[in-house]
PDB file of N, CA, C, O and CB in Angstrom:
ATOM      1  N   UNK A   1     129.067  74.770  85.374  1.00  0.00           N
ATOM      2  CA  UNK A   1     128.952  75.641  86.559  1.00  0.00           C
ATOM      3  C   UNK A   1     127.867  76.705  86.325  1.00  0.00           C
ATOM      4  O   UNK A   1     127.038  76.966  87.196  1.00  0.00           O
ATOM      5  CB  UNK A   1     130.327  76.325  86.879  1.00  0.00           C
ATOM      6  N   UNK A   2     127.894  77.308  85.133  1.00  0.00           N
ATOM      7  CA  UNK A   2     126.909  78.349  84.828  1.00  0.00           C
ATOM      8  C   UNK A   2     125.504  77.756  84.799  1.00  0.00           C
ATOM      9  O   UNK A   2     124.547  78.381  85.256  1.00  0.00           O
ATOM     10  CB  UNK A   2     127.232  79.028  83.479  1.00  0.00           C
ATOM     11  N   UNK A   3     125.390  76.536  84.251  1.00  0.00           N
ATOM     12  CA  UNK A   3     124.074  75.913  84.136  1.00  0.00           C
ATOM     13  C   UNK A   3     123.502  75.632  85.534  1.00  0.00           C
ATOM     14  O   UNK A   3     122.314  75.834  85.785  1.00  0.00           O
ATOM     15  CB  UNK A   3     124.163  74.601  83.308  1.00  0.00           C
ATOM     16  N   UNK A   4     124.373  75.163  86.433  1.00  0.00           N
ATOM     17  CA  UNK A   4     123.917  74.886  87.799  1.00  0.00           C
ATOM     18  C   UNK A   4     123.479  76.183  88.481  1.00  0.00           C
ATOM     19  O   UNK A   4     122.456  76.218  89.164  1.00  0.00           O
ATOM     20  CB  UNK A   4     125.038  74.195  88.620  1.00  0.00           C
ATOM     21  N   UNK A   5     124.258  77.244  88.291  1.00  0.00           N
ATOM     22  CA  UNK A   5     123.924  78.529  88.908  1.00  0.00           C
ATOM     23  C   UNK A   5     122.602  79.053  88.361  1.00  0.00           C
ATOM     24  O   UNK A   5     121.777  79.590  89.101  1.00  0.00           O
ATOM     25  CB  UNK A   5     125.047  79.557  88.666  1.00  0.00           C
ATOM     26  N   UNK A   6     122.415  78.888  87.045  1.00  0.00           N
ATOM     27  CA  UNK A   6     121.159  79.356  86.440  1.00  0.00           C
ATOM     28  C   UNK A   6     119.985  78.572  86.992  1.00  0.00           C
ATOM     29  O   UNK A   6     118.940  79.143  87.303  1.00  0.00           O
ATOM     30  CB  UNK A   6     121.207  79.228  84.902  1.00  0.00           C
ATOM     31  N   UNK A   7     120.155  77.258  87.115  1.00  0.00           N
ATOM     32  CA  UNK A   7     119.071  76.422  87.634  1.00  0.00           C
ATOM     33  C   UNK A   7     118.747  76.822  89.068  1.00  0.00           C
ATOM     34  O   UNK A   7     117.579  76.911  89.446  1.00  0.00           O
ATOM     35  CB  UNK A   7     119.451  74.922  87.564  1.00  0.00           C
ATOM     36  N   UNK A   8     119.792  77.062  89.866  1.00  0.00           N
ATOM     37  CA  UNK A   8     119.572  77.460  91.259  1.00  0.00           C
ATOM     38  C   UNK A   8     118.816  78.787  91.315  1.00  0.00           C
ATOM     39  O   UNK A   8     117.915  78.969  92.134  1.00  0.00           O
ATOM     40  CB  UNK A   8     120.921  77.575  92.015  1.00  0.00           C
ATOM     41  N   UNK A   9     119.201  79.712  90.426  1.00  0.00           N
ATOM     42  CA  UNK A   9     118.522  81.011  90.398  1.00  0.00           C
ATOM     43  C   UNK A   9     117.048  80.828  90.008  1.00  0.00           C
ATOM     44  O   UNK A   9     116.166  81.464  90.585  1.00  0.00           O
ATOM     45  CB  UNK A   9     119.232  81.978  89.405  1.00  0.00           C
ATOM     46  N   UNK A  10     116.793  79.967  89.039  1.00  0.00           N
ATOM     47  CA  UNK A  10     115.414  79.706  88.623  1.00  0.00           C
ATOM     48  C   UNK A  10     114.615  79.102  89.782  1.00  0.00           C
ATOM     49  O   UNK A  10     113.455  79.457  89.987  1.00  0.00           O
ATOM     50  CB  UNK A  10     115.386  78.761  87.397  1.00  0.00           C
ATOM     51  N   UNK A  11     115.238  78.188  90.539  1.00  0.00           N
ATOM     52  CA  UNK A  11     114.544  77.587  91.670  1.00  0.00           C
ATOM     53  C   UNK A  11     114.229  78.639  92.728  1.00  0.00           C
ATOM     54  O   UNK A  11     113.152  78.626  93.324  1.00  0.00           O
ATOM     55  CB  UNK A  11     115.385  76.458  92.275  1.00  0.00           C
ATOM     56  N   UNK A  12     115.184  79.557  92.959  1.00  0.00           N
ATOM     57  CA  UNK A  12     114.943  80.634  93.925  1.00  0.00           C
ATOM     58  C   UNK A  12     113.780  81.508  93.468  1.00  0.00           C
ATOM     59  O   UNK A  12     112.914  81.864  94.268  1.00  0.00           O
ATOM     60  CB  UNK A  12     116.215  81.492  94.113  1.00  0.00           C
ATOM     61  N   UNK A  13     113.760  81.853  92.178  1.00  0.00           N
ATOM     62  CA  UNK A  13     112.661  82.662  91.643  1.00  0.00           C
ATOM     63  C   UNK A  13     111.340  81.922  91.788  1.00  0.00           C
ATOM     64  O   UNK A  13     110.318  82.527  92.111  1.00  0.00           O
ATOM     65  CB  UNK A  13     112.913  83.016  90.165  1.00  0.00           C
ATOM     66  N   UNK A  14     111.360  80.611  91.550  1.00  0.00           N
ATOM     67  CA  UNK A  14     110.137  79.821  91.655  1.00  0.00           C
ATOM     68  C   UNK A  14     109.636  79.803  93.099  1.00  0.00           C
ATOM     69  O   UNK A  14     108.438  79.950  93.340  1.00  0.00           O
ATOM     70  CB  UNK A  14     110.376  78.384  91.152  1.00  0.00           C
ATOM     71  N   UNK A  15     110.544  79.625  94.059  1.00  0.00           N
ATOM     72  CA  UNK A  15     110.134  79.592  95.459  1.00  0.00           C
ATOM     73  C   UNK A  15     109.607  80.958  95.886  1.00  0.00           C
ATOM     74  O   UNK A  15     108.640  81.043  96.643  1.00  0.00           O
ATOM     75  CB  UNK A  15     111.307  79.163  96.360  1.00  0.00           C
ATOM     76  N   UNK A  16     110.242  82.031  95.401  1.00  0.00           N
ATOM     77  CA  UNK A  16     109.757  83.383  95.711  1.00  0.00           C
ATOM     78  C   UNK A  16     108.375  83.579  95.111  1.00  0.00           C
ATOM     79  O   UNK A  16     107.499  84.164  95.748  1.00  0.00           O
ATOM     80  CB  UNK A  16     110.737  84.464  95.180  1.00  0.00           C
ATOM     81  N   UNK A  17     108.171  83.095  93.885  1.00  0.00           N
ATOM     82  CA  UNK A  17     106.860  83.204  93.235  1.00  0.00           C
ATOM     83  C   UNK A  17     105.798  82.455  94.034  1.00  0.00           C
ATOM     84  O   UNK A  17     104.700  82.967  94.255  1.00  0.00           O
ATOM     85  CB  UNK A  17     106.922  82.659  91.794  1.00  0.00           C
ATOM     86  N   UNK A  18     106.135  81.219  94.471  1.00  0.00           N
ATOM     87  CA  UNK A  18     105.194  80.437  95.261  1.00  0.00           C
ATOM     88  C   UNK A  18     104.871  81.152  96.567  1.00  0.00           C
ATOM     89  O   UNK A  18     103.722  81.172  97.009  1.00  0.00           O
ATOM     90  CB  UNK A  18     105.759  79.037  95.542  1.00  0.00           C
ATOM     91  N   UNK A  19     105.910  81.747  97.187  1.00  0.00           N
ATOM     92  CA  UNK A  19     105.711  82.481  98.437  1.00  0.00           C
ATOM     93  C   UNK A  19     104.752  83.649  98.216  1.00  0.00           C
ATOM     94  O   UNK A  19     103.815  83.836  98.991  1.00  0.00           O
ATOM     95  CB  UNK A  19     107.063  82.991  98.991  1.00  0.00           C
ATOM     96  N   UNK A  20     104.980  84.432  97.168  1.00  0.00           N
ATOM     97  CA  UNK A  20     104.111  85.577  96.878  1.00  0.00           C
ATOM     98  C   UNK A  20     102.699  85.105  96.561  1.00  0.00           C
ATOM     99  O   UNK A  20     101.721  85.741  96.955  1.00  0.00           O
ATOM    100  CB  UNK A  20     104.671  86.405  95.703  1.00  0.00           C
ATOM    101  N   UNK A  21     102.598  83.978  95.841  1.00  0.00           N
ATOM    102  CA  UNK A  21     101.285  83.429  95.518  1.00  0.00           C
ATOM    103  C   UNK A  21     100.542  83.044  96.794  1.00  0.00           C
ATOM    104  O   UNK A  21      99.347  83.305  96.930  1.00  0.00           O
ATOM    105  CB  UNK A  21     101.421  82.208  94.588  1.00  0.00           C
ATOM    106  N   UNK A  22     101.267  82.419  97.732  1.00  0.00           N
ATOM    107  CA  UNK A  22     100.659  82.054  99.009  1.00  0.00           C
ATOM    108  C   UNK A  22     100.195  83.276  99.780  1.00  0.00           C
ATOM    109  O   UNK A  22      99.105  83.281 100.351  1.00  0.00           O
ATOM    110  CB  UNK A  22     101.638  81.259  99.849  1.00  0.00           C
ATOM    111  N   UNK A  23     101.025  84.312  99.796  1.00  0.00           N
ATOM    112  CA  UNK A  23     100.644  85.552 100.484  1.00  0.00           C
ATOM    113  C   UNK A  23      99.396  86.143  99.832  1.00  0.00           C
ATOM    114  O   UNK A  23      98.484  86.598 100.522  1.00  0.00           O
ATOM    115  CB  UNK A  23     101.810  86.581 100.456  1.00  0.00           C
ATOM    116  N   UNK A  24      99.360  86.135  98.504  1.00  0.00           N
ATOM    117  CA  UNK A  24      98.211  86.676  97.780  1.00  0.00           C
ATOM    118  C   UNK A  24      96.942  85.895  98.125  1.00  0.00           C
ATOM    119  O   UNK A  24      95.885  86.485  98.346  1.00  0.00           O
ATOM    120  CB  UNK A  24      98.466  86.639  96.258  1.00  0.00           C
ATOM    121  N   UNK A  25      97.055  84.562  98.169  1.00  0.00           N
ATOM    122  CA  UNK A  25      95.900  83.729  98.507  1.00  0.00           C
ATOM    123  C   UNK A  25      95.409  84.053  99.914  1.00  0.00           C
ATOM    124  O   UNK A  25      94.206  84.182 100.139  1.00  0.00           O
ATOM    125  CB  UNK A  25      96.256  82.231  98.395  1.00  0.00           C
ATOM    126  N   UNK A  26      96.346  84.186 100.866  1.00  0.00           N
ATOM    127  CA  UNK A  26      95.970  84.503 102.246  1.00  0.00           C
ATOM    128  C   UNK A  26      95.244  85.842 102.307  1.00  0.00           C
ATOM    129  O   UNK A  26      94.223  85.971 102.982  1.00  0.00           O
ATOM    130  CB  UNK A  26      97.215  84.530 103.155  1.00  0.00           C
ATOM    131  N   UNK A  27      95.777  86.838 101.600  1.00  0.00           N
ATOM    132  CA  UNK A  27      95.160  88.168 101.591  1.00  0.00           C
ATOM    133  C   UNK A  27      93.751  88.093 101.021  1.00  0.00           C
ATOM    134  O   UNK A  27      92.824  88.681 101.576  1.00  0.00           O
ATOM    135  CB  UNK A  27      96.014  89.162 100.776  1.00  0.00           C
ATOM    136  N   UNK A  28      93.585  87.371  99.915  1.00  0.00           N
ATOM    137  CA  UNK A  28      92.274  87.242  99.286  1.00  0.00           C
ATOM    138  C   UNK A  28      91.295  86.563 100.236  1.00  0.00           C
ATOM    139  O   UNK A  28      90.153  87.002 100.371  1.00  0.00           O
ATOM    140  CB  UNK A  28      92.379  86.450  97.969  1.00  0.00           C
ATOM    141  N   UNK A  29      91.740  85.487 100.899  1.00  0.00           N
ATOM    142  CA  UNK A  29      90.875  84.767 101.831  1.00  0.00           C
ATOM    143  C   UNK A  29      90.443  85.683 102.971  1.00  0.00           C
ATOM    144  O   UNK A  29      89.271  85.697 103.347  1.00  0.00           O
ATOM    145  CB  UNK A  29      91.593  83.523 102.386  1.00  0.00           C
ATOM    146  N   UNK A  30      91.391  86.452 103.525  1.00  0.00           N
ATOM    147  CA  UNK A  30      91.079  87.368 104.625  1.00  0.00           C
ATOM    148  C   UNK A  30      90.055  88.410 104.172  1.00  0.00           C
ATOM    149  O   UNK A  30      89.100  88.703 104.891  1.00  0.00           O
ATOM    150  CB  UNK A  30      92.365  88.063 105.139  1.00  0.00           C
ATOM    151  N   UNK A  31      90.261  88.967 102.974  1.00  0.00           N
ATOM    152  CA  UNK A  31      89.325  89.977 102.448  1.00  0.00           C
ATOM    153  C   UNK A  31      87.938  89.374 102.286  1.00  0.00           C
ATOM    154  O   UNK A  31      86.944  89.997 102.659  1.00  0.00           O
ATOM    155  CB  UNK A  31      89.822  90.539 101.092  1.00  0.00           C
ATOM    156  N   UNK A  32      87.862  88.163 101.731  1.00  0.00           N
ATOM    157  CA  UNK A  32      86.567  87.504 101.527  1.00  0.00           C
ATOM    158  C   UNK A  32      85.876  87.290 102.868  1.00  0.00           C
ATOM    159  O   UNK A  32      84.678  87.545 102.995  1.00  0.00           O
ATOM    160  CB  UNK A  32      86.745  86.152 100.789  1.00  0.00           C
ATOM    161  N   UNK A  33      86.629  86.816 103.881  1.00  0.00           N
ATOM    162  CA  UNK A  33      86.058  86.576 105.200  1.00  0.00           C
ATOM    163  C   UNK A  33      85.522  87.882 105.787  1.00  0.00           C
ATOM    164  O   UNK A  33      84.418  87.916 106.332  1.00  0.00           O
ATOM    165  CB  UNK A  33      87.110  85.950 106.142  1.00  0.00           C
ATOM    166  N   UNK A  34      86.305  88.951 105.675  1.00  0.00           N
ATOM    167  CA  UNK A  34      85.878  90.250 106.209  1.00  0.00           C
ATOM    168  C   UNK A  34      84.595  90.706 105.520  1.00  0.00           C
ATOM    169  O   UNK A  34      83.664  91.164 106.183  1.00  0.00           O
ATOM    170  CB  UNK A  34      86.992  91.312 106.026  1.00  0.00           C
ATOM    171  N   UNK A  35      84.542  90.584 104.198  1.00  0.00           N
ATOM    172  CA  UNK A  35      83.351  90.995 103.445  1.00  0.00           C
ATOM    173  C   UNK A  35      82.144  90.172 103.885  1.00  0.00           C
ATOM    174  O   UNK A  35      81.064  90.724 104.095  1.00  0.00           O
ATOM    175  CB  UNK A  35      83.582  90.839 101.920  1.00  0.00           C
ATOM    176  N   UNK A  36      82.316  88.858 104.026  1.00  0.00           N
ATOM    177  CA  UNK A  36      81.214  87.989 104.439  1.00  0.00           C
ATOM    178  C   UNK A  36      80.724  88.384 105.833  1.00  0.00           C
ATOM    179  O   UNK A  36      79.518  88.464 106.069  1.00  0.00           O
ATOM    180  CB  UNK A  36      81.653  86.503 104.422  1.00  0.00           C
ATOM    181  N   UNK A  37      81.653  88.631 106.753  1.00  0.00           N
ATOM    182  CA  UNK A  37      81.280  89.024 108.112  1.00  0.00           C
ATOM    183  C   UNK A  37      80.499  90.337 108.093  1.00  0.00           C
ATOM    184  O   UNK A  37      79.475  90.469 108.763  1.00  0.00           O
ATOM    185  CB  UNK A  37      82.535  89.160 109.001  1.00  0.00           C
ATOM    186  N   UNK A  38      80.989  91.300 107.325  1.00  0.00           N
ATOM    187  CA  UNK A  38      80.315  92.603 107.241  1.00  0.00           C
ATOM    188  C   UNK A  38      78.906  92.436 106.677  1.00  0.00           C
ATOM    189  O   UNK A  38      77.955  93.026 107.191  1.00  0.00           O
ATOM    190  CB  UNK A  38      81.131  93.586 106.363  1.00  0.00           C
ATOM    191  N   UNK A  39      78.774  91.638 105.628  1.00  0.00           N
ATOM    192  CA  UNK A  39      77.462  91.427 105.008  1.00  0.00           C
ATOM    193  C   UNK A  39      76.525  90.728 105.984  1.00  0.00           C
ATOM    194  O   UNK A  39      75.367  91.120 106.120  1.00  0.00           O
ATOM    195  CB  UNK A  39      77.595  90.599 103.708  1.00  0.00           C
ATOM    196  N   UNK A  40      77.018  89.696 106.665  1.00  0.00           N
ATOM    197  CA  UNK A  40      76.179  88.949 107.610  1.00  0.00           C
ATOM    198  C   UNK A  40      75.730  89.866 108.740  1.00  0.00           C
ATOM    199  O   UNK A  40      74.557  89.855 109.113  1.00  0.00           O
ATOM    200  CB  UNK A  40      76.941  87.723 108.178  1.00  0.00           C
ATOM    201  N   UNK A  41      76.647  90.659 109.292  1.00  0.00           N
ATOM    202  CA  UNK A  41      76.297  91.577 110.376  1.00  0.00           C
ATOM    203  C   UNK A  41      75.267  92.596 109.880  1.00  0.00           C
ATOM    204  O   UNK A  41      74.313  92.917 110.588  1.00  0.00           O
ATOM    205  CB  UNK A  41      77.564  92.299 110.918  1.00  0.00           C
ATOM    206  N   UNK A  42      75.467  93.095 108.670  1.00  0.00           N
ATOM    207  CA  UNK A  42      74.538  94.083 108.112  1.00  0.00           C
ATOM    208  C   UNK A  42      73.161  93.469 107.903  1.00  0.00           C
ATOM    209  O   UNK A  42      72.149  94.114 108.176  1.00  0.00           O
ATOM    210  CB  UNK A  42      75.076  94.642 106.782  1.00  0.00           C
ATOM    211  N   UNK A  43      73.111  92.227 107.422  1.00  0.00           N
ATOM    212  CA  UNK A  43      71.833  91.544 107.194  1.00  0.00           C
ATOM    213  C   UNK A  43      71.148  91.249 108.530  1.00  0.00           C
ATOM    214  O   UNK A  43      69.933  91.405 108.655  1.00  0.00           O
ATOM    215  CB  UNK A  43      72.048  90.228 106.395  1.00  0.00           C
ATOM    216  N   UNK A  44      71.928  90.825 109.523  1.00  0.00           N
ATOM    217  CA  UNK A  44      71.348  90.474 110.821  1.00  0.00           C
ATOM    218  C   UNK A  44      70.769  91.698 111.520  1.00  0.00           C
ATOM    219  O   UNK A  44      69.814  91.585 112.288  1.00  0.00           O
ATOM    220  CB  UNK A  44      72.400  89.815 111.712  1.00  0.00           C
ATOM    221  N   UNK A  45      71.351  92.877 111.251  1.00  0.00           N
ATOM    222  CA  UNK A  45      70.739  94.090 111.785  1.00  0.00           C
ATOM    223  C   UNK A  45      69.541  94.448 110.924  1.00  0.00           C
ATOM    224  O   UNK A  45      68.865  95.442 111.189  1.00  0.00           O
ATOM    225  CB  UNK A  45      71.758  95.265 111.836  1.00  0.00           C
TER     226      UNK A  45
END
């Protein structure tokens, strides 16, 4: 019973980690896009 509970807890932690990783990737992508847009607009002016 304890082993199953521990495994379930580990799976929950793993899914939370994957979720946070996905959020981090999205944030990084958005920042990169914003920087590229700003640079392109600045260059075009």
